[in-house]
N, C-alpha and C positions, 0 to 999 in steps of 0.2 A: 411439519406437514407441508410447508411451502416447498422444501427441498424435494419431497417426493412428487410434487405436482409440477414443479418447474426445474429445468436444467439451466445451470449457471444463472441463478436469480440475482438481480441487482436491486438493492433497496433505494427507494426514491421518496423524497419528502414534498415535492411540488407537483400538483396535478398536471401542469403543462409538461413537466419533464416525464411524467408517466406516459402521457399520450405520445410524446416524441419518441420515447424508447419503444413503445408498441409499434409505432410506425416504422422505425428503423429496422426492427427485427422482422416485421412483416415484409418490407421491401426486399430485404436480404433473402428471405426464404423464397419469395416469389421469383426473384431474379435467378437464384440458384436452380430452382425447379425448371424455369423456362430454358435456361442454358443447357441443362441436362437433357431436356426434351429435344432441343435443337441438335445436340450432339448425337443423340440416339437416332433421330430421323436422318441425319446426314451420314453417319458412320456405322450405325448399328451397335454402338458401344453403350451398354446399360450402366446405370449408376451403381457403384458399389455400396455396401451397407453403410459405410461411414458418410458418404455423400447423401444417401437417402435420409439419414437422420436430420439433415438440414432442411428437409421439406416439411417443416412443421409450423403450425400457427404460433404466434406469440401468446404467452399466457400471463395472466394478471392475478395476483392474490392481494387481498386486504386482510390484515390481522387486527382484530379489535379486542383489546384486553383492558377493560375499564378498571380504574382503581377504586371508583365508587359506583354510585347508581348510574344506570344508562340514562343519558340526557333525554328529556321529554320534549317532543315538538309535535306540531299538528300536520307536518308534511305527510303526504301519502307515499312518498318514495325517498330515496337517498337517506335511509335510516336503518339502523341495526335493530333486530329483535332481541339480540343478546350477544354475548361474547363469542369469539371463535375465529377461525380462518375461513375466508370466503374466496372462491376462485372461479375463473372462467377463461375461455380462450377467446381471442378477438380477431376479426377479419376487417379489412378496409378501415383501419383506424383513422386515416386522414379524412374520410368521408363521414365518419361517425364522431368526429372530434367534438363538435358542440354538444352532442348527447353525452359523450364520455365525461367531458368537463362538468356538465350539469350534475352528474352523479358524484364525481370524485371530489369536487370542492367541498360540499357539506360533509361527506363521509370522512375526509381527511382533516377538514378544518374544525367541524363541530365535535366530532368523535375522536379525533386524534388517531385515526386508523393508519397503520403502517403499510405502505405499498411495496410490492416486489414485482418486477417484470423479468421474464426469462423465456426460454424456449419451452413450449409444451411438448407433450408426446402425441398430440393429435395431428396426423398428417393432412396436408392440403391436397385434396384430389386434383389430379392434373387438369381435368376439364375446367376447373375454376380459375385457372390462370391464363386461359385462352379466351380472347375476346370474341373473335369472329369464326374460328375454326379453320381459317385458311392455312394456319401454320401446319395443320395435319394433312393438307392436300398433297404435299410433296412426297414423292416416293410411293412405295406400296406397303407401308406399314399398316397392319390391321389393328383394330381396337383390342383384340385379344392379346396381341404382342405387347401393346402398350400396358395393358392391365397386368402383365406378368412382371413388369419392371418399374411401374410407377403407381403411386396411390390412386385409387379410384373411389367414386362415391359408393358407400356401403350403407344400405338401409339399416343394418344392425347398429350403426353408430349415429344415426340421425333420428331424432324423436322429440316428443314434447313432454317427456316425463317430468321435467321441472315444472312447467306450467300446469300440468295435471296433477301435481302432488305425488308423483310416483317415483321420485328419485331415491336412490339408495344412499344411506348414511355411511359412506366411506370416502376418505379423502376430504378435501375442503368442502364446505357447504356451498351451495350455488350462490354466485354473486349476481347472476343475471338469468332471465327466463330462457334465453337462447344462447347456446355456445356458437363458436365460429362456424363449425361445419353445418349446423342447422341454418344459420343465417345465409351462408353461401348457397346452400341448396335452394332456398326460397328466392334469393336474388336472381338466380338463373331461371327459375320457373316464372317469375314476374315478366321477364323479357319474352319468354315463350308465349304466355297467355295474353299479354297486353300489347305486344308489338312495339314497346318503347324501352329505352334504357332505364333500368331501375333507378339510376341516379337522378332521373327527372321527377320521380314521385315526390309530391309535396306532403308536408305533415298534416294538412287539413283536407280530408277526403270525403267526397260525395260518391255514393254508389247508387246506380239506377238500373232499372230493368227494361228500359226502352230507348231506342236510338234517337228518338226525337228530342230527348233531353240533351243529347250531344250537340245537335244543331244549335240549340240555344246557348249552350256553354261556349261554343266556338264564337258565336256572335258577341257574347259578353266579353270573352277574352280579347278579341280584336279591339273592342271599344276601350277596354282597360289599357291595352298597350298604347293606343293612340292618345289616351288621356294621361299617359305617363305613370299610371298606377301599377302596371305590370311590364315586364321586359320581354318575355317570349312566351309562345304557346307551342308546346310539343305535341305532335300528332303521331299516330301509329305509322310504322314504316320509317322511322328516323327523320321525320319532317319537322322543321322548326319555322314558325312564323314570327316575325318581329316588325318593328316600325318601318323598316326599309321596304316592305311589300305594299304595293298599292292594291286597290280593290280588285282590279282585273287579275293580278297575279295571285291574290288570296283565293279568289273564286276558282281559278284553274288548279291551284295546289290542293284545295279541299276536295274538288271533284275527282282528282287523280289519287287521293290518299288511299292506300290499300288496307283500310280498316277491316274489310270483310275477311281478310286472311287470318284474323286473330280471334280467338274464342271470346275474349273479354277485353276489347280495345280500351286503351286509357288515353286521357288527354290531360296535359299538365300546364297550368297557367302559373308561370313563375314570377315572383317578385324579387326585387333586388336584395331584400333582407332574408330570403330563403323561406318566407312564410306564405307561400302561394297555396293554390288549391288544385287538387286532382279530382277528375271525374272518371269513374270506371263504369262502363256499360257491362254489367255482369250477366245480362241476359235473364233467363227465367229459371227459377228453381233453386232449392236449397243446396244442391250439390255444387253449383257454381258459386253460391254465396259462401259456402264453407271453404272451397278451394282458394278463392282469391283472398279471403281474410286470413287463412293459414299463412299466406305468403306476405301480405302487407304487414302483418303483425311484427315481423322481425325488424321493420324500419322504425318501430316505436312511434307511430303517428300520434298526434294529440287527440284526434277524434275521427270517427267515421260515422256518417249519417246516411241513412237510407231515404232517398227521395224518389219515389216511383208511384205507380198507380195501383189501385186496389178495388175490390168489390165492396160496396157499402151494404151493410146488413140491416139497417134500420129504415123504416118507411119515411122518417122525417128528413133523411139525408137527400141531398140533391147532387146530380152529376156536377163535378167540379168542386165540391166541398172538400175540406181537408180533415185528415185523421191524424191526431197526435197520439202515438201509442204510449200508454203508461203501463202496459202489461202485455204478455204474450201467451197465447194458448199454443204451445209448440207441438204441432202434429207433423213436423218435418222428418222426425225419426233419425236424422243423420248424426245427431250429437247425443243420443240417448245414453250411450255408455260413458261418454266423456263428461257431459253435464246432464245428469239425470233430470227428467222432467219434474221431479219433486223439489229440485233446487230452484228457488225463486230468482228471477232475473230482475233486479230492481230498476226502476226508473231513476235517472240521475237528474237531480234538481237543476243543476247548472245548465244542462243540455235542454231540458224541458222548458225552462224559462227563456233561453235564447231562441228556441224555435217559436214559442208563442209571441215573444216580443217582435221577432222578425216578421211573423205573419201579420201582426197588427200594423207594423210600419209599412210593409209592402202593399197590403190590401187597402190601407187607409180606413179600416174598420176597427171598432173597439166596442166594449160593453156587450150588450145583447146582440148587436149586429155581428160581432166577431164570434160569439158563442153559437149563433145559427150557422155560421160558415165553418168554424173550426171545432171539431168534437174530439174530446179526450176519452180514451177507453182502451179496451183490450183488442188486440189484433190476432186473428187465427192465422197461423202459417202452416200450409199444407205441403206435402211432397207430391200430391196428385192434382194436376190441373183440372181434372174432371171430377172433383169432389162432389159436384152437384148431382152426379149420377148415384151417389150414396146418401142422398138427402135424408132418407128415412132412418139411416143409421147415425148420421151426423147431427141431426136436428137437436137432440137432447143435449149433446155436449156443447154445442154453440149456445143454446139457451142457458145452460148452467153457468157458462163462462161470462155471460153478458157481453159477448164480443160485438163490436160495432163494425168490423171490417175483416176482410180475408185477403191474404196474398200468399206468396210462395218463397219469400226471402227474409222478411223483417225479423222474425223470431230467430232465425239462424244467425243473422248478422249481430243481433243483440247478444245472443248466447256466446258467440265467438268473442265479442268485445269483453264480456264478463270473464270468459275463460282466459283471455290473453291480457287482461287489465288495460284495455283500450277503451276510453270513453265512447259511448254509442248513443244513438237516438234515431227515431223514425218519424218522418212526416210524409204521409201518403195522400194521394188525391183520388177521390172516388171517380172511377171511369165507367162503372156499370153497377146495377143493383140486381144481382141474380135471383134474390128471393122475391122480388117485387115486379118481375116482368120487364125490367129495363136492362136487357142483355146487350152485350157489346156487338153492335152491327156496324158494317163498314162506314156508312155515312155518318152515323152518330159518333163513332169513334174518331173520325177525322175532325168533325166539328169540335169535339172535346179537346183533342190534342192542340188544335190551332189556338184555342182560347185559353187553355189552362196551363200548358207546359211551361211557357215563358214565365208566368207569375210564380209558379211552383219552384222553378229553379232559382229565381231571384230570392225567394224566401230562404232556400237552402244556403245560398251564398251569403245572404245577410246574417243568417245565424252563425256562419263561420266567422264573419267579421266580429260579431259580438263575443264569441268564445275566445278569439285571439286576444281581446282586450283583458280577459280574465283567465289567462292560460294556467297560471299556477293553481288557482282554486278549482280548475276543471278536473284535475287528476284526483278523483275522489277516493277517500279511504274506504268507500263501499266496495271497491274493486280489489282491496288488499286483504289477505288473510292474516292470521296470527303469526305465521312463520314464513314470511315472504323473503325472496332474495332482495338485497338492498337496492339494486338498480331498478329503475322504472321499467 
């Protein structure tokens, strides 16, 4: 089966050698494709079939044939559910090196799996080897002419069938949730939506629905850089801040940053060990929430947390109180066919605990004082911002769910985390109380934002710090099914 999936497979016994071989094959394929593009643009000479065969991603298979019982362990990933041949294609191996090694070491060491690396039959679309697009500006070659001679992105071969349990049982079983072409598709979309290089995205992610959180994140980032805790802060538009910038330069750079050009601008606070934090302002609504998590998921982050504002639904809540979601009434409708609403989205104990402990630490409150400020319960996520206009129809459902807050993103983000096996959590801040006459008016909203946003963001970042300390236990078996791909 390896021979049918890979061309010229090479058997390797060391995980580092596996990643090196993947990298060598990837670099050769990309260099060959780029050279063929340059030749075509300069001379009009199209690649022949033999050359085009070289434009393919590297492939990896792991063969597991146990002589006895399958080893038992409590890991949530890097484990086989049974014997067989497992395969995937790989892109950007050098940038996914740490992730690949994290998977390969236990699979080859604990299980004795045999690895083969070779050339796959999955072609690399030519736009995925072009960084800026300037390469195509020369001459008068059209996109249709390039499409006749070079591989192009085809929706027919990009999908989430593995993650959604819809893959067909032919050839090797899936080794990973996403193959190379699905990853490359999302890497390019992240640049488009977020305005930053996808390589800057950090494995600890905060998602928010309002720009004021961005201001606080930038202030926190600059403070961490000056304290030596972080090294750089990346902003939309390819802007990078570091310790060399003084206050005046930073203010000027931030003021000129073109974040408004991008639908969901992202900000990346990098640490020397690669374990920094990313904040994405996803805006409002479940469509944006699904879109960005569709693409962030291919980077296999350790967690994404929603920190935004919500409407409080209980009379005892005060403006500025916090809501820690332990369940979701999903009225967003955007994932109903992929994750039906009768599928429960469980709260993850590790994330819930981190958010509560972080709230206690940052607010300085505990016991009854914290309970008055931080309420745990169900959040309703709507796809209609004006759900209040249907109050007569929505009242019974909200009552039956015992919901304590309403927003437009949290349920979608949690469902996407469940779907893509990315740990997730939600901590919201009450900004209005639509059922009790405390609606969001300009003056009240400004006062709320000034007093609450900074503390709320600090809680989110403190929760990430706590989760970093317990990273291995964070990847819960609750997110894994009985027939999972071995890779996280």
